[in-house]
N, C-alpha and C positions, 0 to 999 in steps of 0.2 A: 361510915358511909365515904367512898372517895370522891374527891371533887368530880362536879360534872364537867365532862369533855365536850368539845367541839361535837356537834351532831356528825358533820360531814365526814370528820376525822374517824369517828366511831363506825360509821357506816362503811366506809374504805377499809376499816381493819376487819370489820366482819367480813366482808367480800374476800379480803386477803386470807384470813383465817379459813373459811370455807374451802376456796380455791385450791390453799396447799394441802388442806387434808383429804380432798377428792381423789378417789383412786383412780388410775388409768382406766380401770374398766367402765368409770362413770360412776359407781357407788360412793355414796355419802357416809362414810363411818361415823357412827353416833359420837362416840369419843376416843381417840386412840390412846389416849393418857389414862383410862380408867380400865382396870382390870377384868370388871364384868362386860365391858361394852367393846374391849379391844379386837379389832379385825371383823366388826358385824355392822350391818346397814339393816335399817327397818325401813319399810315402805312407808310408814307413817310419820315418823322423823324425817325421811328423805323427801316425803312430798311438799311438807311445809319447807324445807330447805331448798327446795327445788322452786317453790313459789317465790321465796325472797331473792333468789338468784335471778330469777324469770323477770321480776319486777325492778331489780336494780341494775339492769345494764348487763346482765351475763346470761344471755338467752342460749349461748352453747354449752356452759354447764349444766343448765336444767335439763336441756336436751339430752346429753350425754346420760345424765341420769335416768331419764325416761327410757333412752334406748337400752341401758341396763336392766330396768324393769321389764321392760318387753323380752328381752332375751331369758331371762329369769322364768318369766309365766309361761314362756313358749314349752318349757320343760314340762309344765303340768296340764297341759290340755288334755291328754288322755286320762289323768288322775280325777280332775274336774268332772271330765264327762261319767267317770264310772261312779265319782260320789253322788252325782246328781241321779243316777239311774238307780243306785242303792236307795237312795232316800225316798225315790217316789215308789220303788217297789215296797217300802213299808218297813225298811231296815234302817235305822238311824247310824249313819258312822260314827265309830267312837271317834274321842277328841284326837287322840294318837293318829288317826288316819287323814286329818284335815292339812290344809296347806300350812306349811312353817310360817312364822310370824317373823323372823331374823334370817338373814342370809350372810354367807362371808362376802368377801369383797369380790370372790369370783363368781358369786351367784350360787353357791352350794349351801343346803342347810347345814347347821352346826351340829357337831357331833356330840356336845356336852348338853346337859338338860337345861330346859328352858320352859317358859310357860307359853306353850307354842301353837294354841288356837286364837287368833285375835282377828275378828272380821275387819275392824275399822281402817287396818292398814290398806286394804283393797280398796274400800271404798273412797278412802283419803287419796290414793294414785288416781283412781279414776277421776274425781272431782280436779286433781291438779293438772293431769296431762292434757285435758280439755281446757282447763283455764290457760293453761302455756301455749297450747296450739292456736286457740281465739286471739290470743295477744300478739303473737308474733306470726300471724297468718301461715300457719303451717298445717299441712293436711293430717288429720288426726288418723287416716289410713295407714300412714305410717308405722303405727302401733295396734292395727286392727286385731291382730291375731291375739295378742295380749289382751286388749279392751274386751274382745269375745269372752276370754276365757275368766276374767275378773268379773265380768258383768253375770255370765251364766252361775258363777259360784255365789255371788252375792244374791242375785234373785231367788236362788234355792233356798240358801241358809241365813237369810238376815234374820230370822226370828229365831234363830238357835242360840242358847246360851253360851257364851264364851268368855275368855279373860279380858279385861278392860284395856283402856290406855296405860294403864299401871301395871299390867301382869297379874291382876289379882280377880278372887271372886270368879272363877270358871261357870258356877251355877246359876249367874244371873245374867239378864237382858239388860245391858247397860244404856243409858240415855246417849253417852255421847258416841257409842258404837253404832247406835242406831241411826244418829246424826249422820254420821260419815258414811253409811250405807246409803241412806237417802240422798246425799249430794252426789256419791258416785252413780248410783242407779238415775238420779234425775238429769246428769250429764248425758248417760248412756241413752235415754229416752230421746235425746234430739242429736245423737252423735250419726254422721254420716259414715263412721268407720263400721256401722253395725247394719243388718239387715232389718228391714219391717218388722219381721217377727221377734226379733231380740228388744228392737226399740220400744215394743208395745208391752213386752213382758217386763222391761225395766220400768217403763211408766206405771204399770199396774202395781208393782212391787213398791216403788217409792210411795205410791198414794197410801198402801196398806200400812207401811211403815209409819208415814205421818198420823194415820188415823188410831194406830195402835200407840202411838206415843201421847197423843193428845186424850185419848180414851183412858190408858192404863199407866202411863208414865208420868202424870201430872199430880201433884202432890195435892193433899186439901187446901195448902195455902195458894194454890194457882201458880206453882211455878214447876219446871221439869224437875224430876228427882234422877238422884245418882243412878238407880236401877230401878226397873219394874216392879211396884209396891214399896219403894224406900219412902222415907220424907226428909232425908237429907240430901245435899247437894254436892257436887263436884266441880270444880272450877274448869273442867273441861267442858261441862254443858254449855259454856259461852260459845262453843264453836257451833251449836246447834242453830244459834241465830246468824252470827257471822264467822266462817264464811260459809257454811253447810247451808243455810237457807230452809231449814225445815219451819222457822218462824221469821217473819219479817221484823226488822228494827221497828221497834214501836208498839209492836203487838203486845198485848196485855200479858200474856204468858212470857214471852220473851223479856218484858221489862220486869215482871216480877221474878223471874230467874236471875237476872243480871243484879236487882236488888238485894236478894237472897246470898248470892255469892259474895257480895261486898259486905253484906251483914255479917256474915259467918266466917269468910276466908280473907278479907282485905284487911291488911295491917300496916299503915302507913306507906302504900305505895307497892307493897309485894303481896302477893296472892300465894296463899298455900294451896295445895292440891284438895285436900279434903280433912275435915276436921279430927277424923281418927288416925291421920297419917302419922306414922312411926318412923318412915324412911330416913336415917340419917337425922332423927330428932323431929322430921315433919317443918321444914324449914319453907322459906318463901321461893318461888319459881320465876324467874324473869320472864320465861316463856309466856307464863299464864297471866302475867302482869301484861305484857302486849298483847295477848290474846283478849282480856278484857278491854284493854285501849282501842284494839281494832273495832270492837263493838260500838264503844262511844264514838268513836270517830265517823263510823258509818251511820251511826242515829243523830249525828251532828252536834255531840257534845266533843268539840275540839279541845277544849281546854282540860276537861278530864282524861282525854285520850293523851295529850302531850305530857301530862302530870305522870301517867304511868309509863311513858316512853322515857322520860328523865330518869326517873327510878331505875328502869331496869337498864339502860346505858350505864348509869352509876355505879353498876355491881360488878363492873370490869375490874380488873385488876390492873397493875402498873403497865403491864404489857398489852393492854386492850381486851385482854381474854375473859369471856363471861361463863360462869359456872352453870351447872344444872339447876344449883338452889344455895341460896345462903343461908346462915344461922344467925341473924341479926335478932330474929324471933322464932323460937322453936316451939311448936305445939306440945311435944313431949320430949323435952330435952335429955330425959333420963334413958332413952335409946339410941342416943347419938354414937355412944362408945361401942356399941356390939357392932354396928354397921363399918364404922372405921376399922374395927379389928378384923371385920370379914373381908372387905372390900378396898381398904386405903381411904384416902381424902374423897370429898366429893368430885364427881366428874367434873372436869374443865381443861379446855374449852368443850362446851357441849355445843354443838352446830347447829342444834334446834334452837338453842337460846340465840345466838348470833343470827338466824335467820328470821326469827320473830320480831327483832330489833328491825332488820332490813324491810319487813312486811307491815308495820306499825308506822315507820317512816314514811315510806311509800303512799300509804294511805292517808297521811297527813300532808304528803306532796312534796315530800323531799326525795329526789331521785336521782341517782348518780347517773352519769353519761353512759351510754350504750358503748359496748364492746364487743 
């Protein structure tokens, strides 16, 4: 482990890294130095990156990202209308017909193969854009067309199996995807950017998502499960508590979920994605340590949160760059060479990792000056 750097210096460096990589269009590339991610932006990653910049004195950067998302979604309004009509007519659209998961920095879908049906990015964006608007007194009507499109899409398809945060298991309904959809639709239910009918539809869909998660997505041990019917957990499930709000901090199911994540996936401050993870050997993800820390901070366990933040910050290299994952503790080390051979070294800097450090530091009260 590298020596612990000064937190404010680490935050300043994270802001610098994100700002330096943000495209002129407003898009946040996931990692320009990693072959599989180069030139692409995800709504999921970008929503958390925007939240970090919004919280840490960089509202203009976050607004530019949300403007980019709005322009991207503007091209899909008619497609979403057609998908909804097709689904309501009893003909379930093919996975290939659904909205893309990632876009190039100009806002066009990629031409190469990807695991391309993921609902969570659209829910995360709806949550993030409303958070940003409220924090900086911006009218969400600025993005009303895109908000309407994403709301219609999620209200209709939230219960459809799709790929998860990690681009896996398209056949399942994933807890963290449902949580992101809940957060986005809950934001829409109160949004002045939507008409009363859409707000009501969003409110009803959010209630159905929560009921489904509690009735079908809770394992016998009383914790949220990786997907409907599973008994394993995924570290991304922490987001269902904070920030997505399916469960309140302190709720018994929330506490059981966090405890299960810690028991199965936390090792020395670093959080693994899930027990069967073989991606680059299944390392520890700084962004997931920060997500867990965010939950502890909101629940009043500031000491635990600070320890997780310290661990995440300490994973930066000597240039202050934080990777996607680290290999100090691998769940399945025998699989690391095959991924290195396929895509090269682990992604670094991962902008999402830097953003989660910004978010957790802000949650603990360390905020850089506005710019």
